[in-house]
Backbone as JSON Lines, residues from 0, in Angstrom:
{"i":0,"aa":"X","n":[-24.64,-29.35,70.57],"ca":[-23.74,-30.14,69.85],"c":[-22.34,-29.45,69.78]}
{"i":1,"aa":"X","n":[-22.06,-28.29,69.78],"ca":[-20.93,-27.74,70.03],"c":[-20.15,-28.04,71.59]}
{"i":2,"aa":"X","n":[-20.97,-28.09,72.54],"ca":[-20.7,-28.39,73.93],"c":[-20.18,-29.93,73.76]}
{"i":3,"aa":"X","n":[-20.8,-30.97,73.13],"ca":[-20.27,-32.05,73.29],"c":[-19.21,-32.45,72.56]}
{"i":4,"aa":"X","n":[-19.12,-31.71,71.25],"ca":[-17.8,-31.83,70.29],"c":[-16.69,-31.24,71.2]}
{"i":5,"aa":"X","n":[-16.88,-29.99,71.95],"ca":[-15.78,-29.39,72.45],"c":[-15.2,-30.47,73.83]}
{"i":6,"aa":"X","n":[-16.1,-31.0,74.35],"ca":[-15.8,-31.78,75.48],"c":[-14.87,-32.87,75.18]}
{"i":7,"aa":"X","n":[-15.26,-33.73,74.11],"ca":[-14.42,-34.43,73.23],"c":[-13.27,-34.08,72.73]}
{"i":8,"aa":"X","n":[-13.0,-33.07,72.53],"ca":[-11.81,-32.43,71.77],"c":[-12.2,-32.66,70.22]}
{"i":9,"aa":"X","n":[-13.38,-32.66,69.86],"ca":[-13.81,-32.93,68.33],"c":[-14.16,-31.62,67.61]}
{"i":10,"aa":"X","n":[-14.31,-30.38,68.46],"ca":[-14.44,-29.04,67.76],"c":[-13.32,-28.53,67.42]}
{"i":11,"aa":"X","n":[-12.93,-28.31,66.11],"ca":[-11.71,-27.81,65.44],"c":[-12.1,-26.25,65.16]}
{"i":12,"aa":"X","n":[-11.09,-25.52,64.95],"ca":[-11.19,-24.43,64.4],"c":[-11.68,-24.17,63.41]}
{"i":13,"aa":"X","n":[-12.44,-22.76,63.28],"ca":[-13.17,-22.88,61.83],"c":[-14.38,-23.7,61.29]}
{"i":14,"aa":"X","n":[-14.7,-24.7,62.3],"ca":[-15.76,-25.63,61.98],"c":[-15.37,-26.38,60.97]}
{"i":15,"aa":"X","n":[-14.04,-26.66,60.97],"ca":[-13.49,-28.02,60.03],"c":[-14.28,-29.03,59.97]}
{"i":16,"aa":"X","n":[-14.51,-29.54,61.22],"ca":[-15.35,-30.78,61.11],"c":[-16.61,-30.9,60.51]}
{"i":17,"aa":"X","n":[-17.15,-29.51,60.65],"ca":[-18.56,-29.56,60.16],"c":[-18.38,-29.49,58.58]}
{"i":18,"aa":"X","n":[-17.58,-28.76,58.16],"ca":[-17.37,-28.75,56.72],"c":[-16.99,-30.2,56.1]}
{"i":19,"aa":"X","n":[-16.09,-30.94,56.68],"ca":[-15.92,-32.3,56.31],"c":[-17.12,-33.11,56.2]}
{"i":20,"aa":"X","n":[-17.88,-33.13,57.32],"ca":[-18.98,-33.62,57.43],"c":[-20.14,-33.47,56.47]}
{"i":21,"aa":"X","n":[-20.3,-32.17,56.26],"ca":[-21.14,-31.68,55.26],"c":[-20.68,-32.19,53.6]}
{"i":22,"aa":"X","n":[-19.12,-32.04,53.6],"ca":[-18.78,-32.52,52.05],"c":[-19.08,-34.11,51.95]}
{"i":23,"aa":"X","n":[-18.78,-35.0,53.19],"ca":[-18.91,-36.53,53.14],"c":[-20.6,-36.71,52.84]}
{"i":24,"aa":"X","n":[-21.2,-36.01,53.37],"ca":[-22.71,-36.12,53.28],"c":[-23.23,-35.87,51.74]}
{"i":25,"aa":"X","n":[-22.56,-34.68,51.26],"ca":[-22.86,-34.63,49.92],"c":[-22.48,-35.37,48.82]}
{"i":26,"aa":"X","n":[-21.27,-36.0,49.2],"ca":[-20.91,-37.11,48.16],"c":[-21.73,-38.39,48.24]}
{"i":27,"aa":"X","n":[-22.13,-38.76,49.44],"ca":[-22.89,-39.73,49.77],"c":[-24.22,-39.59,49.19]}
{"i":28,"aa":"X","n":[-24.87,-38.52,49.08],"ca":[-26.11,-38.22,48.37],"c":[-25.87,-38.21,46.74]}
{"i":29,"aa":"X","n":[-24.88,-37.75,46.3],"ca":[-24.5,-37.87,44.79],"c":[-24.48,-39.07,44.3]}
{"i":30,"aa":"X","n":[-23.61,-39.7,45.32],"ca":[-23.36,-41.4,44.84],"c":[-24.93,-42.11,44.61]}
{"i":31,"aa":"X","n":[-25.68,-41.84,45.84],"ca":[-26.89,-42.54,45.96],"c":[-27.94,-41.96,44.59]}
{"i":32,"aa":"X","n":[-28.09,-40.92,44.53],"ca":[-28.74,-40.32,43.14],"c":[-28.12,-40.7,41.93]}
{"i":33,"aa":"X","n":[-26.75,-40.8,41.72],"ca":[-26.54,-41.2,40.43],"c":[-26.33,-42.75,40.27]}
{"i":34,"aa":"X","n":[-26.68,-43.62,41.06],"ca":[-26.86,-44.93,40.97],"c":[-28.32,-45.31,41.03]}
{"i":35,"aa":"X","n":[-29.1,-44.42,40.6],"ca":[-30.54,-44.5,40.4],"c":[-30.94,-44.51,38.86]}
{"i":36,"aa":"X","n":[-30.08,-45.04,38.21],"ca":[-30.63,-45.23,36.65],"c":[-30.81,-46.46,36.02]}
{"i":37,"aa":"X","n":[-31.95,-46.36,35.21],"ca":[-32.11,-47.57,34.46],"c":[-31.45,-48.39,33.81]}
{"i":38,"aa":"X","n":[-30.76,-49.54,33.8],"ca":[-29.79,-50.11,32.9],"c":[-30.68,-50.77,31.77]}
{"i":39,"aa":"X","n":[-30.06,-50.37,30.58],"ca":[-30.46,-50.8,29.32],"c":[-29.88,-51.89,28.97]}
{"i":40,"aa":"X","n":[-30.25,-53.48,29.01],"ca":[-29.13,-54.47,28.54],"c":[-29.5,-54.56,27.08]}
{"i":41,"aa":"X","n":[-30.17,-54.2,26.32],"ca":[-30.1,-54.23,24.91],"c":[-28.84,-53.95,24.27]}
{"i":42,"aa":"X","n":[-28.83,-54.43,23.05],"ca":[-27.37,-54.27,22.28],"c":[-27.81,-53.1,21.37]}
{"i":43,"aa":"X","n":[-27.52,-51.72,21.62],"ca":[-27.75,-50.74,20.9],"c":[-27.07,-50.96,19.25]}
{"i":44,"aa":"X","n":[-26.3,-51.49,19.18],"ca":[-25.62,-51.93,17.85],"c":[-26.38,-52.83,16.79]}
{"i":45,"aa":"X","n":[-27.34,-53.47,17.42],"ca":[-27.98,-54.58,16.71],"c":[-29.3,-53.97,16.28]}
{"i":46,"aa":"X","n":[-29.57,-53.77,15.1],"ca":[-31.06,-52.91,14.93],"c":[-31.98,-54.26,14.99]}
{"i":47,"aa":"X","n":[-31.83,-55.34,14.49],"ca":[-32.64,-56.31,14.35],"c":[-33.59,-56.73,15.53]}
{"i":48,"aa":"X","n":[-32.96,-56.47,16.92],"ca":[-33.3,-57.16,18.15],"c":[-34.77,-56.51,18.43]}
{"i":49,"aa":"X","n":[-35.04,-55.13,17.91],"ca":[-36.08,-54.68,18.13],"c":[-37.42,-55.2,17.39]}
{"i":50,"aa":"X","n":[-37.02,-55.93,16.37],"ca":[-38.22,-56.4,15.44],"c":[-38.49,-57.81,16.01]}
{"i":51,"aa":"X","n":[-37.67,-58.41,16.56],"ca":[-37.92,-59.81,16.89],"c":[-39.11,-60.03,17.69]}
{"i":52,"aa":"X","n":[-39.91,-61.55,17.41],"ca":[-40.73,-61.92,18.14],"c":[-42.13,-62.11,17.31]}
{"i":53,"aa":"X","n":[-43.23,-62.4,18.21],"ca":[-44.47,-62.54,17.5],"c":[-45.51,-61.34,17.46]}
{"i":54,"aa":"X","n":[-45.92,-60.97,16.53],"ca":[-46.65,-59.6,16.14],"c":[-48.16,-59.9,15.73]}
{"i":55,"aa":"X","n":[-49.34,-59.26,16.38],"ca":[-50.45,-59.21,16.06],"c":[-50.58,-58.44,14.93]}
{"i":56,"aa":"X","n":[-51.45,-58.53,13.9],"ca":[-51.29,-57.92,12.62],"c":[-52.78,-57.48,12.48]}
{"i":57,"aa":"X","n":[-52.96,-56.1,12.15],"ca":[-54.12,-55.59,11.59],"c":[-53.99,-55.27,10.03]}
{"i":58,"aa":"X","n":[-54.47,-55.82,9.24],"ca":[-54.05,-55.62,7.91],"c":[-55.6,-54.83,7.51]}
{"i":59,"aa":"X","n":[-55.22,-53.28,7.26],"ca":[-56.38,-52.52,7.25],"c":[-57.09,-52.75,5.8]}
{"i":60,"aa":"X","n":[-56.21,-52.85,4.87],"ca":[-56.79,-52.81,3.38],"c":[-57.74,-54.18,3.36]}
{"i":61,"aa":"X","n":[-57.14,-55.26,3.86],"ca":[-57.79,-56.54,3.74],"c":[-58.93,-56.44,4.83]}
{"i":62,"aa":"X","n":[-58.92,-56.2,5.87],"ca":[-59.94,-56.01,7.09],"c":[-59.64,-57.36,7.79]}
{"i":63,"aa":"X","n":[-58.52,-57.88,7.63],"ca":[-58.06,-59.13,8.6],"c":[-57.2,-59.0,9.52]}
{"i":64,"aa":"X","n":[-57.15,-59.81,10.47],"ca":[-56.05,-60.0,11.48],"c":[-55.38,-61.21,11.49]}
{"i":65,"aa":"X","n":[-54.18,-61.3,11.95],"ca":[-53.26,-62.67,12.01],"c":[-52.19,-62.45,12.69]}
{"i":66,"aa":"X","n":[-51.34,-63.3,12.82],"ca":[-50.19,-63.35,13.54],"c":[-48.76,-63.31,12.65]}
{"i":67,"aa":"X","n":[-47.77,-62.63,12.93],"ca":[-46.74,-62.78,11.98],"c":[-45.28,-63.01,13.1]}
{"i":68,"aa":"X","n":[-44.68,-63.87,12.81],"ca":[-43.37,-63.97,13.74],"c":[-42.06,-63.57,12.86]}
{"i":69,"aa":"X","n":[-41.5,-62.73,13.28],"ca":[-40.07,-62.21,12.81],"c":[-38.66,-63.01,13.61]}
{"i":70,"aa":"X","n":[-38.23,-63.58,12.67],"ca":[-36.99,-64.06,13.44],"c":[-35.67,-63.77,12.55]}
{"i":71,"aa":"X","n":[-34.43,-63.85,13.01],"ca":[-33.34,-63.83,12.38],"c":[-33.27,-64.65,11.22]}
{"i":72,"aa":"X","n":[-32.69,-64.22,9.98],"ca":[-32.22,-65.19,9.03],"c":[-31.0,-65.84,9.31]}
{"i":73,"aa":"X","n":[-30.97,-67.04,9.48],"ca":[-29.85,-67.82,9.79],"c":[-28.6,-67.66,8.89]}
{"i":74,"aa":"X","n":[-29.08,-67.04,7.54],"ca":[-28.06,-67.32,6.39],"c":[-27.55,-65.83,6.38]}
{"i":75,"aa":"X","n":[-28.14,-64.92,6.8],"ca":[-27.69,-63.49,6.31],"c":[-27.94,-62.83,7.59]}
{"i":76,"aa":"X","n":[-26.8,-62.11,8.21],"ca":[-26.96,-61.07,9.5],"c":[-27.78,-60.01,9.52]}
{"i":77,"aa":"X","n":[-27.88,-59.5,8.32],"ca":[-28.63,-58.03,8.17],"c":[-30.17,-58.19,7.66]}
{"i":78,"aa":"X","n":[-30.61,-59.64,7.69],"ca":[-31.83,-59.86,7.19],"c":[-32.65,-60.55,8.36]}
{"i":79,"aa":"X","n":[-34.14,-60.35,8.48],"ca":[-34.92,-61.27,9.17],"c":[-35.98,-61.91,8.19]}
{"i":80,"aa":"X","n":[-36.58,-63.14,8.79],"ca":[-37.68,-63.91,8.01],"c":[-38.78,-63.31,8.73]}
{"i":81,"aa":"X","n":[-40.16,-62.94,7.98],"ca":[-41.43,-62.71,8.49],"c":[-42.29,-63.66,8.07]}
{"i":82,"aa":"X","n":[-42.59,-64.69,8.94],"ca":[-43.1,-65.95,8.94],"c":[-44.82,-65.38,8.86]}
{"i":83,"aa":"X","n":[-45.51,-66.08,7.85],"ca":[-46.86,-65.72,7.63],"c":[-47.16,-64.31,7.32]}
{"i":84,"aa":"X","n":[-46.22,-63.44,6.52],"ca":[-46.55,-61.98,6.15],"c":[-47.53,-61.81,5.18]}
{"i":85,"aa":"X","n":[-48.52,-61.15,5.43],"ca":[-49.55,-60.91,4.64],"c":[-50.51,-62.11,4.7]}
{"i":86,"aa":"X","n":[-50.2,-62.89,5.83],"ca":[-51.17,-63.83,6.06],"c":[-51.26,-65.04,4.91]}
{"i":87,"aa":"X","n":[-50.02,-65.1,4.21],"ca":[-50.15,-66.1,3.14],"c":[-49.5,-67.34,3.33]}
{"i":88,"aa":"X","n":[-48.98,-67.59,4.59],"ca":[-48.78,-68.82,5.16],"c":[-47.21,-68.89,4.84]}
{"i":89,"aa":"X","n":[-46.54,-68.08,3.89],"ca":[-45.02,-68.34,3.57],"c":[-44.4,-67.22,4.43]}
{"i":90,"aa":"X","n":[-43.09,-67.4,3.94],"ca":[-42.14,-66.39,4.53],"c":[-41.79,-65.16,3.68]}
{"i":91,"aa":"X","n":[-41.53,-63.79,4.27],"ca":[-40.95,-62.84,3.29],"c":[-39.52,-62.4,4.16]}
{"i":92,"aa":"X","n":[-38.78,-62.28,3.25],"ca":[-37.43,-61.91,3.71],"c":[-37.16,-60.43,3.4]}
{"i":93,"aa":"X","n":[-36.72,-59.89,4.75],"ca":[-36.58,-58.43,4.99],"c":[-35.14,-58.04,5.43]}
{"i":94,"aa":"X","n":[-34.87,-56.97,4.68],"ca":[-33.53,-56.3,4.98],"c":[-33.52,-55.03,5.95]}
{"i":95,"aa":"X","n":[-33.13,-55.44,7.19],"ca":[-33.02,-54.32,8.23],"c":[-31.78,-53.2,7.98]}
{"i":96,"aa":"X","n":[-32.44,-52.2,8.03],"ca":[-31.72,-50.9,7.8],"c":[-32.24,-49.75,8.83]}
{"i":97,"aa":"X","n":[-31.31,-50.06,9.89],"ca":[-31.93,-48.77,11.06],"c":[-33.13,-49.44,11.54]}
{"i":98,"aa":"X","n":[-34.16,-48.33,11.4],"ca":[-35.5,-48.73,11.92],"c":[-36.4,-49.03,10.95]}
{"i":99,"aa":"X","n":[-35.73,-49.59,9.83],"ca":[-36.9,-50.15,8.83],"c":[-36.73,-51.36,8.18]}
{"i":100,"aa":"X","n":[-37.44,-52.22,7.48],"ca":[-37.22,-53.44,6.9],"c":[-37.72,-53.08,5.62]}
{"i":101,"aa":"X","n":[-37.05,-53.47,4.66],"ca":[-37.13,-53.47,3.34],"c":[-37.23,-54.92,2.61]}
{"i":102,"aa":"X","n":[-38.38,-55.01,2.03],"ca":[-38.66,-56.22,1.61],"c":[-39.08,-55.99,0.08]}
{"i":103,"aa":"X","n":[-38.04,-56.66,-0.44],"ca":[-37.81,-56.64,-1.83],"c":[-38.76,-57.51,-2.58]}
{"i":104,"aa":"X","n":[-39.16,-57.34,-3.98],"ca":[-40.05,-58.14,-4.52],"c":[-39.67,-59.81,-4.61]}
{"i":105,"aa":"X","n":[-40.37,-60.48,-4.01],"ca":[-40.29,-61.91,-3.85],"c":[-41.65,-62.74,-3.73]}
{"i":106,"aa":"X","n":[-41.61,-64.09,-3.95],"ca":[-42.82,-64.92,-3.82],"c":[-43.27,-65.06,-2.28]}
{"i":107,"aa":"X","n":[-44.36,-64.59,-1.63],"ca":[-44.37,-65.1,-0.24],"c":[-45.41,-66.08,0.04]}
{"i":108,"aa":"X","n":[-45.71,-67.02,-1.15],"ca":[-46.75,-67.97,-1.02],"c":[-48.02,-67.76,-1.89]}
{"i":109,"aa":"X","n":[-48.75,-69.07,-2.25],"ca":[-49.91,-68.66,-3.24],"c":[-49.86,-68.2,-4.09]}
{"i":110,"aa":"X","n":[-48.57,-67.86,-4.88],"ca":[-48.15,-67.48,-6.02],"c":[-48.51,-65.84,-6.0]}
{"i":111,"aa":"X","n":[-48.22,-65.34,-4.75],"ca":[-48.31,-63.86,-4.57],"c":[-46.83,-63.32,-4.48]}
{"i":112,"aa":"X","n":[-46.79,-62.04,-5.26],"ca":[-45.59,-61.38,-5.21],"c":[-45.68,-60.13,-4.12]}
{"i":113,"aa":"X","n":[-44.72,-59.97,-3.33],"ca":[-44.76,-59.04,-2.43],"c":[-43.55,-58.02,-2.52]}
{"i":114,"aa":"X","n":[-43.82,-56.74,-2.13],"ca":[-42.71,-55.97,-1.77],"c":[-43.09,-54.65,-0.94]}
{"i":115,"aa":"X","n":[-42.22,-54.08,-0.52],"ca":[-42.55,-52.71,0.57],"c":[-41.55,-52.81,1.79]}
{"i":116,"aa":"X","n":[-41.98,-51.84,2.73],"ca":[-41.23,-51.43,3.56],"c":[-42.12,-51.67,5.0]}
{"i":117,"aa":"X","n":[-41.3,-51.55,6.06],"ca":[-41.85,-51.7,7.38],"c":[-41.25,-50.62,8.27]}
{"i":118,"aa":"X","n":[-41.64,-49.95,9.23],"ca":[-40.94,-48.93,9.99],"c":[-41.18,-49.23,11.6]}
{"i":119,"aa":"X","n":[-40.36,-49.36,12.21],"ca":[-40.17,-49.57,13.62],"c":[-40.95,-48.09,14.16]}
{"i":120,"aa":"X","n":[-41.9,-48.03,14.75],"ca":[-42.57,-46.76,15.62],"c":[-42.26,-47.13,16.9]}
{"i":121,"aa":"X","n":[-42.69,-47.75,17.77],"ca":[-42.34,-48.1,19.14],"c":[-41.99,-49.52,19.56]}
{"i":122,"aa":"X","n":[-41.59,-50.06,20.69],"ca":[-41.25,-51.28,20.87],"c":[-42.64,-51.9,20.84]}
{"i":123,"aa":"X","n":[-43.71,-51.48,20.8],"ca":[-44.98,-51.97,20.64],"c":[-45.76,-51.85,19.31]}
{"i":124,"aa":"X","n":[-45.3,-51.32,18.23],"ca":[-46.03,-51.05,17.17],"c":[-44.95,-50.8,16.08]}
{"i":125,"aa":"X","n":[-45.21,-51.63,14.89],"ca":[-44.54,-51.58,13.59],"c":[-45.61,-51.12,12.64]}
{"i":126,"aa":"X","n":[-45.19,-50.51,11.44],"ca":[-46.11,-50.08,10.39],"c":[-45.65,-50.41,8.98]}
{"i":127,"aa":"X","n":[-46.43,-51.49,8.48],"ca":[-45.87,-51.87,7.08],"c":[-46.76,-51.67,5.87]}
{"i":128,"aa":"X","n":[-46.05,-50.72,4.99],"ca":[-46.8,-50.33,3.49],"c":[-46.27,-51.47,2.7]}
{"i":129,"aa":"X","n":[-46.94,-52.08,1.99],"ca":[-46.42,-53.25,0.99],"c":[-47.47,-53.49,-0.5]}
{"i":130,"aa":"X","n":[-47.15,-53.93,-1.2],"ca":[-47.79,-54.16,-2.25],"c":[-48.03,-55.79,-2.58]}
{"i":131,"aa":"X","n":[-49.07,-56.29,-3.13],"ca":[-49.34,-57.66,-3.17],"c":[-49.9,-57.88,-4.66]}
{"i":132,"aa":"X","n":[-49.27,-58.71,-5.35],"ca":[-49.65,-58.87,-6.74],"c":[-49.6,-60.52,-6.91]}
{"i":133,"aa":"X","n":[-51.01,-60.82,-7.59],"ca":[-51.36,-61.93,-7.72],"c":[-51.11,-62.45,-9.33]}
{"i":134,"aa":"X","n":[-50.36,-61.54,-9.92],"ca":[-50.25,-61.81,-11.4],"c":[-51.69,-61.29,-12.27]}
{"i":135,"aa":"X","n":[-52.64,-61.01,-11.5],"ca":[-53.83,-60.39,-12.35],"c":[-53.89,-59.11,-11.85]}
{"i":136,"aa":"X","n":[-53.99,-58.86,-10.51],"ca":[-53.88,-57.09,-10.06],"c":[-53.42,-57.12,-9.07]}
{"i":137,"aa":"X","n":[-52.77,-55.7,-8.74],"ca":[-51.74,-55.29,-7.68],"c":[-52.61,-54.61,-6.73]}
{"i":138,"aa":"X","n":[-52.16,-54.82,-5.39],"ca":[-53.08,-54.29,-4.38],"c":[-52.05,-53.69,-3.51]}
{"i":139,"aa":"X","n":[-52.31,-52.38,-2.94],"ca":[-51.59,-51.89,-1.89],"c":[-52.14,-52.13,-0.42]}
{"i":140,"aa":"X","n":[-51.39,-52.36,0.16],"ca":[-51.87,-52.79,1.9],"c":[-51.11,-51.81,2.69]}
{"i":141,"aa":"X","n":[-51.45,-51.68,3.94],"ca":[-51.22,-50.83,4.97],"c":[-51.53,-52.0,6.22]}
{"i":142,"aa":"X","n":[-50.35,-52.39,7.0],"ca":[-50.61,-53.17,8.13],"c":[-49.78,-52.52,9.48]}
{"i":143,"aa":"X","n":[-50.54,-52.6,10.53],"ca":[-50.35,-52.54,11.69],"c":[-49.61,-53.37,12.65]}
{"i":144,"aa":"X","n":[-48.35,-53.64,12.85],"ca":[-47.99,-54.64,13.91],"c":[-48.04,-54.35,15.34]}
{"i":145,"aa":"X","n":[-48.7,-55.08,16.31],"ca":[-48.67,-54.81,17.53],"c":[-48.35,-55.97,18.45]}
{"i":146,"aa":"X","n":[-47.94,-55.79,19.57],"ca":[-47.48,-56.8,20.93],"c":[-47.86,-56.11,22.14]}
């Protein structure tokens, strides 16, 4: 290699060309490695996004399964609507605070009052602890939402 470089006048004192080539190669490798990151396109400032969608619910106390759809409340930017919450057919309104949904006492259909909290566990799981009151007795429930 030295003979070839010397023949064409490319061999410089103190191997300057070799050092330049090493530097260029190093920067090329660094650029290639740093560009191999996964782009997260979600908006980290909007805590509601992670809750939105249709969830399959396992209501452990009642031993029933049903679906709940969570959507934005069009009237309040910090709230979500939980359609068919507790399998009552109506909506529950929840305040999103970080990784939690707070459901204040409200009528969710069929003359049932409900209150409780939900926690974001992973992008595939939520966990709700809530109370149902039919006016005669109060029942504590735990439901796991999955997708």
